TIFIFI-13949 format. One record per residue (C-alpha): residue in three letters; residue number from 1; y negated, x, z negated. Coordinates in nm, 3 decimals. Last residue first. Example, Ala and Ser with C-alpha at 12.3 -4.5 7.8 and 13.67 -1.06 7.14 Angstrom:
+---------+-----+---------+---------+---------+
: residuo : num :       v :       u :       w :
+---------+-----+---------+---------+---------+
:     SER :   2 :   0.106 :   1.367 :  -0.714 :
:     ALA :   1 :   0.450 :   1.230 :  -0.780 :
+---------+-----+---------+---------+---------+
This chain:
+---------+-----+---------+---------+---------+
: residuo : num :       v :       u :       w :
+---------+-----+---------+---------+---------+
:     ALA : 244 :   2.601 :  -1.922 :  -7.557 :
:     ALA : 243 :   2.264 :  -2.192 :  -7.522 :
:     LYS : 242 :   2.078 :  -1.852 :  -7.395 :
:     LYS : 241 :   2.395 :  -1.742 :  -7.153 :
:     LYS : 240 :   2.424 :  -2.095 :  -7.071 :
:     ALA : 239 :   2.010 :  -2.128 :  -6.961 :
:     LYS : 238 :   2.051 :  -1.738 :  -6.761 :
:     ALA : 237 :   2.348 :  -1.901 :  -6.558 :
:     THR : 236 :   2.165 :  -2.231 :  -6.421 :
:     GLY : 235 :   1.846 :  -2.035 :  -6.339 :
:     ALA : 234 :   2.071 :  -1.777 :  -6.141 :
:     ARG : 233 :   2.263 :  -2.065 :  -5.988 :
:     LYS : 232 :   1.969 :  -2.274 :  -5.862 :
:     ALA : 231 :   1.836 :  -1.947 :  -5.758 :
:     ALA : 230 :   2.110 :  -1.861 :  -5.550 :
:     ILE : 229 :   2.093 :  -2.250 :  -5.443 :
:     ASP : 228 :   1.775 :  -2.183 :  -5.328 :
:     TYR : 227 :   1.713 :  -1.835 :  -5.180 :
:     PHE : 226 :   2.008 :  -1.980 :  -4.947 :
:     ILE : 225 :   1.857 :  -2.302 :  -4.818 :
:     SER : 224 :   1.586 :  -2.096 :  -4.628 :
:     GLY : 223 :   1.868 :  -1.893 :  -4.376 :
:     ASP : 222 :   1.752 :  -2.135 :  -4.076 :
:     TYR : 221 :   2.108 :  -2.279 :  -4.001 :
:     VAL : 220 :   2.196 :  -2.341 :  -4.364 :
:     ARG : 219 :   1.812 :  -2.523 :  -4.377 :
:     ARG : 218 :   1.937 :  -2.736 :  -4.092 :
:     ILE : 217 :   2.310 :  -2.808 :  -4.294 :
:     ASP : 216 :   2.053 :  -2.883 :  -4.612 :
:     GLU : 215 :   1.864 :  -3.155 :  -4.426 :
:     LYS : 214 :   2.204 :  -3.317 :  -4.248 :
:     LYS : 213 :   2.346 :  -3.383 :  -4.612 :
:     MET : 212 :   2.714 :  -3.242 :  -4.627 :
:     VAL : 211 :   2.903 :  -3.552 :  -4.725 :
:     GLY : 210 :   3.176 :  -3.593 :  -5.013 :
:     ASP : 209 :   2.976 :  -3.770 :  -5.269 :
:     GLU : 208 :   2.977 :  -3.460 :  -5.468 :
:     PRO : 207 :   2.847 :  -3.250 :  -5.147 :
:     TRP : 206 :   2.989 :  -2.863 :  -5.222 :
:     LEU : 205 :   2.712 :  -2.684 :  -5.015 :
:     LEU : 204 :   2.829 :  -2.355 :  -5.003 :
:     ILE : 203 :   3.210 :  -2.461 :  -5.028 :
:     TRP : 202 :   3.131 :  -2.689 :  -4.695 :
:     THR : 201 :   2.947 :  -2.380 :  -4.565 :
:     ALA : 200 :   3.213 :  -2.167 :  -4.579 :
:     ILE : 199 :   3.443 :  -2.439 :  -4.430 :
:     TRP : 198 :   3.256 :  -2.469 :  -4.174 :
:     GLU : 197 :   3.166 :  -2.093 :  -4.088 :
:     PHE : 196 :   3.523 :  -1.915 :  -4.066 :
:     PHE : 195 :   3.575 :  -2.292 :  -3.896 :
:     ALA : 194 :   3.323 :  -2.174 :  -3.638 :
:     GLY : 193 :   3.458 :  -1.801 :  -3.667 :
:     PHE : 192 :   3.813 :  -1.901 :  -3.582 :
:     TRP : 191 :   3.737 :  -2.102 :  -3.263 :
:     GLY : 190 :   3.527 :  -1.872 :  -3.165 :
:     VAL : 189 :   3.816 :  -1.537 :  -3.193 :
:     PRO : 188 :   4.039 :  -1.769 :  -3.052 :
:     ASP : 187 :   3.851 :  -1.878 :  -2.770 :
:     MET : 186 :   4.137 :  -1.996 :  -2.473 :
:     ILE : 185 :   3.990 :  -2.299 :  -2.397 :
:     LEU : 184 :   3.681 :  -2.408 :  -2.594 :
:     ARG : 183 :   3.670 :  -2.595 :  -2.908 :
:     GLN : 182 :   3.336 :  -2.822 :  -3.008 :
:     GLY : 181 :   3.570 :  -3.138 :  -3.034 :
:     LYS : 180 :   3.811 :  -2.993 :  -3.236 :
:     LEU : 179 :   3.577 :  -2.832 :  -3.468 :
:     GLY : 178 :   3.402 :  -3.156 :  -3.481 :
:     ASP : 177 :   3.686 :  -3.368 :  -3.557 :
:     LEU : 176 :   3.734 :  -3.140 :  -3.824 :
:     VAL : 175 :   3.390 :  -3.110 :  -3.928 :
:     ASP : 174 :   3.350 :  -3.499 :  -3.916 :
:     ARG : 173 :   3.674 :  -3.508 :  -4.156 :
:     PHE : 172 :   3.501 :  -3.300 :  -4.391 :
:     THR : 171 :   3.233 :  -3.586 :  -4.430 :
:     LEU : 170 :   2.892 :  -3.478 :  -4.189 :
:     GLY : 169 :   2.541 :  -3.569 :  -4.281 :
:     ASP : 168 :   2.291 :  -3.865 :  -4.279 :
:     GLN : 167 :   2.601 :  -4.137 :  -4.282 :
:     GLY : 166 :   2.684 :  -4.349 :  -4.012 :
:     LYS : 165 :   3.021 :  -4.154 :  -3.873 :
:     SER : 164 :   2.884 :  -3.828 :  -3.764 :
:     TYR : 163 :   3.086 :  -3.674 :  -3.494 :
:     LYS : 162 :   2.861 :  -3.722 :  -3.178 :
:     ASN : 161 :   2.523 :  -3.773 :  -3.306 :
:     PHE : 160 :   2.544 :  -3.520 :  -3.541 :
:     PHE : 159 :   2.620 :  -3.284 :  -3.294 :
:     ASP : 158 :   2.405 :  -3.357 :  -3.068 :
:     GLU : 157 :   2.079 :  -3.346 :  -3.313 :
:     PHE : 156 :   2.208 :  -2.989 :  -3.283 :
:     LYS : 155 :   2.295 :  -2.917 :  -2.972 :
:     GLN : 154 :   1.914 :  -3.106 :  -2.898 :
:     SER : 153 :   1.754 :  -2.887 :  -3.163 :
:     ILE : 152 :   1.802 :  -2.584 :  -2.981 :
:     PHE : 151 :   1.728 :  -2.273 :  -3.204 :
:     ARG : 150 :   1.666 :  -1.955 :  -3.079 :
:     GLY : 149 :   1.909 :  -1.625 :  -3.219 :
:     GLU : 148 :   1.917 :  -1.459 :  -2.791 :
:     ASN : 147 :   2.253 :  -1.684 :  -2.674 :
:     ASP : 146 :   2.110 :  -1.976 :  -2.880 :
:     TYR : 145 :   2.207 :  -2.125 :  -3.220 :
:     THR : 144 :   2.253 :  -2.494 :  -3.175 :
:     GLY : 143 :   2.552 :  -2.430 :  -3.001 :
:     THR : 142 :   2.793 :  -2.604 :  -3.161 :
:     ASP : 141 :   3.038 :  -2.346 :  -3.230 :
:     SER : 140 :   3.326 :  -2.324 :  -2.936 :
:     GLY : 139 :   3.221 :  -1.988 :  -2.816 :
:     HIS : 138 :   3.044 :  -1.657 :  -3.047 :
:     LYS : 137 :   2.713 :  -1.513 :  -3.086 :
:     ALA : 136 :   2.720 :  -1.205 :  -3.248 :
:     LYS : 135 :   2.524 :  -1.073 :  -2.960 :
:     HIS : 134 :   2.238 :  -1.229 :  -3.125 :
:     ILE : 133 :   2.245 :  -1.021 :  -3.397 :
:     ASN : 132 :   2.090 :  -0.689 :  -3.210 :
:     ASP : 131 :   1.740 :  -0.669 :  -3.459 :
:     LEU : 130 :   2.004 :  -0.731 :  -3.703 :
:     PHE : 129 :   2.186 :  -0.486 :  -3.745 :
:     LEU : 128 :   2.550 :  -0.516 :  -3.871 :
:     ARG : 127 :   2.729 :  -0.261 :  -4.106 :
:     PHE : 126 :   3.021 :  -0.196 :  -4.027 :
:     PHE : 125 :   2.961 :   0.196 :  -4.253 :
:     PRO : 124 :   3.182 :   0.422 :  -3.962 :
:     ASP : 123 :   2.886 :   0.220 :  -3.702 :
:     PRO : 122 :   3.128 :   0.184 :  -3.360 :
:     VAL : 121 :   2.994 :   0.397 :  -3.093 :
:     TRP : 120 :   2.813 :   0.210 :  -2.789 :
:     THR : 119 :   2.482 :   0.235 :  -2.958 :
:     PRO : 118 :   2.224 :  -0.024 :  -3.126 :
:     CYS : 117 :   2.550 :  -0.216 :  -3.284 :
:     THR : 116 :   2.522 :  -0.525 :  -3.318 :
:     PRO : 115 :   2.862 :  -0.615 :  -3.069 :
:     TYR : 114 :   3.015 :  -0.410 :  -3.378 :
:     SER : 113 :   2.918 :  -0.524 :  -3.665 :
:     PHE : 112 :   3.010 :  -0.864 :  -3.604 :
:     ASN : 111 :   3.419 :  -0.906 :  -3.624 :
:     SER : 110 :   3.519 :  -0.617 :  -3.954 :
:     HIS : 109 :   3.178 :  -0.722 :  -4.108 :
:     ILE : 108 :   3.180 :  -1.114 :  -4.126 :
:     VAL : 107 :   3.566 :  -1.147 :  -4.184 :
:     PHE : 106 :   3.553 :  -0.860 :  -4.468 :
:     MET : 105 :   3.203 :  -0.954 :  -4.618 :
:     SER : 104 :   3.375 :  -1.304 :  -4.641 :
:     LEU : 103 :   3.663 :  -1.238 :  -4.787 :
:     LEU : 102 :   3.549 :  -0.985 :  -5.084 :
:     SER : 101 :   3.340 :  -1.278 :  -5.115 :
:     LEU : 100 :   3.614 :  -1.542 :  -5.174 :
:     ALA :  99 :   3.738 :  -1.296 :  -5.419 :
:     ILE :  98 :   3.475 :  -1.237 :  -5.617 :
:     GLY :  97 :   3.367 :  -1.578 :  -5.692 :
:     PHE :  96 :   3.167 :  -1.794 :  -5.416 :
:     GLY :  95 :   2.879 :  -1.915 :  -5.592 :
:     LEU :  94 :   2.559 :  -1.822 :  -5.413 :
:     ALA :  93 :   2.498 :  -1.482 :  -5.602 :
:     TYR :  92 :   2.875 :  -1.409 :  -5.512 :
:     PHE :  91 :   2.761 :  -1.430 :  -5.114 :
:     GLY :  90 :   2.457 :  -1.212 :  -5.133 :
:     ARG :  89 :   2.663 :  -0.950 :  -5.330 :
:     PHE :  88 :   2.963 :  -0.985 :  -5.097 :
:     THR :  87 :   2.695 :  -0.914 :  -4.776 :
:     ASP :  86 :   2.473 :  -0.648 :  -4.927 :
:     LEU :  85 :   2.782 :  -0.460 :  -5.035 :
:     PRO :  84 :   2.919 :  -0.488 :  -4.611 :
:     TRP :  83 :   2.550 :  -0.345 :  -4.573 :
:     ILE :  82 :   2.332 :  -0.549 :  -4.405 :
:     VAL :  81 :   2.007 :  -0.351 :  -4.213 :
:     SER :  80 :   1.703 :  -0.542 :  -4.084 :
:     ASP :  79 :   1.540 :  -0.289 :  -4.303 :
:     LYS :  78 :   1.421 :  -0.614 :  -4.564 :
:     ASP :  77 :   1.546 :  -0.407 :  -4.871 :
:     THR :  76 :   1.790 :  -0.766 :  -4.967 :
:     ASP :  75 :   1.904 :  -0.859 :  -4.602 :
:     PHE :  74 :   2.146 :  -1.101 :  -4.734 :
:     PHE :  73 :   1.874 :  -1.362 :  -4.746 :
:     ASP :  72 :   1.737 :  -1.261 :  -4.383 :
:     CYS :  71 :   2.078 :  -1.353 :  -4.255 :
:     HIS :  70 :   1.973 :  -1.724 :  -4.105 :
:     GLN :  69 :   1.626 :  -1.621 :  -4.115 :
:     GLN :  68 :   1.751 :  -1.378 :  -3.799 :
:     LEU :  67 :   1.930 :  -1.680 :  -3.658 :
:     VAL :  66 :   1.596 :  -1.856 :  -3.641 :
:     THR :  65 :   1.415 :  -1.560 :  -3.497 :
:     GLN :  64 :   1.251 :  -1.337 :  -3.688 :
:     ARG :  63 :   0.810 :  -1.191 :  -3.643 :
:     SER :  62 :   0.713 :  -1.568 :  -3.742 :
:     HIS :  61 :   0.965 :  -1.544 :  -4.100 :
:     ALA :  60 :   0.698 :  -1.670 :  -4.310 :
:     ASP :  59 :   0.498 :  -1.849 :  -4.098 :
:     ALA :  58 :   0.859 :  -2.014 :  -4.061 :
:     TRP :  57 :   0.945 :  -2.132 :  -4.396 :
:     GLY :  56 :   0.573 :  -2.266 :  -4.467 :
:     PRO :  55 :   0.765 :  -2.632 :  -4.440 :
:     THR :  54 :   1.097 :  -2.609 :  -4.329 :
:     GLY :  53 :   1.115 :  -2.646 :  -3.947 :
:     GLU :  52 :   0.825 :  -2.832 :  -3.793 :
:     PRO :  51 :   0.997 :  -3.166 :  -3.649 :
:     ALA :  50 :   1.201 :  -3.208 :  -3.975 :
:     ARG :  49 :   1.409 :  -3.521 :  -3.965 :
:     THR :  48 :   1.416 :  -3.488 :  -3.619 :
:     SER :  47 :   1.518 :  -3.155 :  -3.609 :
:     ALA :  46 :   1.294 :  -2.837 :  -3.552 :
:     ALA :  45 :   1.514 :  -2.508 :  -3.703 :
:     LYS :  44 :   1.116 :  -2.267 :  -3.581 :
:     ASN :  43 :   1.178 :  -1.942 :  -3.535 :
:     ALA :  42 :   1.224 :  -1.953 :  -3.109 :
:     ARG :  41 :   1.238 :  -2.250 :  -3.047 :
:     ALA :  40 :   1.482 :  -2.360 :  -2.812 :
:     THR :  39 :   1.374 :  -2.627 :  -2.504 :
:     GLY :  38 :   1.649 :  -2.960 :  -2.540 :
:     ALA :  37 :   1.423 :  -3.106 :  -2.755 :
:     ASN :  36 :   1.118 :  -3.067 :  -2.541 :
:     PRO :  35 :   0.922 :  -3.269 :  -2.790 :
:     LEU :  34 :   1.007 :  -3.359 :  -3.137 :
:     LEU :  33 :   0.776 :  -3.641 :  -3.301 :
:     GLU :  32 :   0.689 :  -3.816 :  -2.963 :
:     VAL :  31 :   0.992 :  -3.824 :  -2.792 :
:     GLU :  30 :   1.146 :  -3.965 :  -3.151 :
:     GLU :  29 :   0.942 :  -4.260 :  -3.095 :
:     PRO :  28 :   1.025 :  -4.278 :  -2.722 :
:     GLY :  27 :   1.378 :  -4.320 :  -2.790 :
:     PRO :  26 :   1.571 :  -3.985 :  -2.793 :
:     ASN :  25 :   1.904 :  -3.942 :  -2.681 :
:     TYR :  24 :   2.141 :  -3.754 :  -2.886 :
:     PRO :  23 :   2.494 :  -3.685 :  -2.720 :
:     PRO :  22 :   2.702 :  -3.989 :  -2.733 :
:     ARG :  21 :   3.084 :  -3.848 :  -2.802 :
:     GLU :  20 :   3.305 :  -4.192 :  -2.843 :
:     VAL :  19 :   3.122 :  -4.328 :  -2.540 :
:     THR :  18 :   3.182 :  -3.973 :  -2.302 :
:     VAL :  17 :   3.475 :  -3.992 :  -2.440 :
:     PRO :  16 :   3.647 :  -4.320 :  -2.328 :
:     VAL :  15 :   3.580 :  -4.234 :  -1.932 :
:     ASP :  14 :   3.613 :  -4.552 :  -1.800 :
:     LEU :  13 :   3.351 :  -4.658 :  -1.977 :
:     VAL :  12 :   3.106 :  -4.396 :  -1.823 :
:     ALA :  11 :   2.824 :  -4.246 :  -2.117 :
:     THR :  10 :   2.476 :  -4.037 :  -2.114 :
:     GLN :   9 :   2.246 :  -4.310 :  -1.947 :
:     VAL :   8 :   1.935 :  -4.184 :  -2.012 :
:     ILE :   7 :   1.636 :  -4.410 :  -2.138 :
:     ARG :   6 :   1.304 :  -4.395 :  -1.958 :
:     HIS :   5 :   1.032 :  -4.221 :  -2.156 :
:     LYS :   4 :   0.832 :  -4.096 :  -1.853 :
:     ASP :   3 :   0.839 :  -4.453 :  -1.735 :
:     ALA :   2 :   0.765 :  -4.459 :  -1.359 :
:     MET :   1 :   0.440 :  -4.530 :  -1.229 :
+---------+-----+---------+---------+---------+
């Protein structure tokens, strides 16, 4: 009987890029830990470190895809519609400051509002409609979200396997290598979208040791980390105010 956990060949020595960028190729233990890694999870951002996703998060958001969960922090009134002001306030609460929050609001709503509109007529308020947020997916990204907003663990692990240089995360150089490696031909919207998202992620996490941790990045995908960062910043601001 054939070994169902047989390791698959992923590189050809005469094609250097296949050696330089190895995909996630799980062994028997990892297959047991994270089965069917290539099958998209509807509402769990699962990885080898968190095979059930963020504890309690998916259960609390059982009616949302992982991509919708990613946007949940900005939907303050939970009506599945995000106004530009919601996005500004969300980024400001995450520590982006006025200028970067305004820039983020402009970039996100000018590019993603129309694809998510429920009608052919553009929304005059440039709102985002979360029921259709999957339509805002662009190319040249990691592929971790599928075209329906689900989370593909294989693609998430692939990105780290290909571009992380041994740390439990990504350096800024790793991110640049990843942006270059994931670029698709004639896809300027995707190139810019991926660049903007990774730069925003770096600013959000701002790693003191220069390495964005893998688990933190996974929690950016499902949006759970946004609440923690905002709460921490609010608590710090409150403490400073009391001390003043």
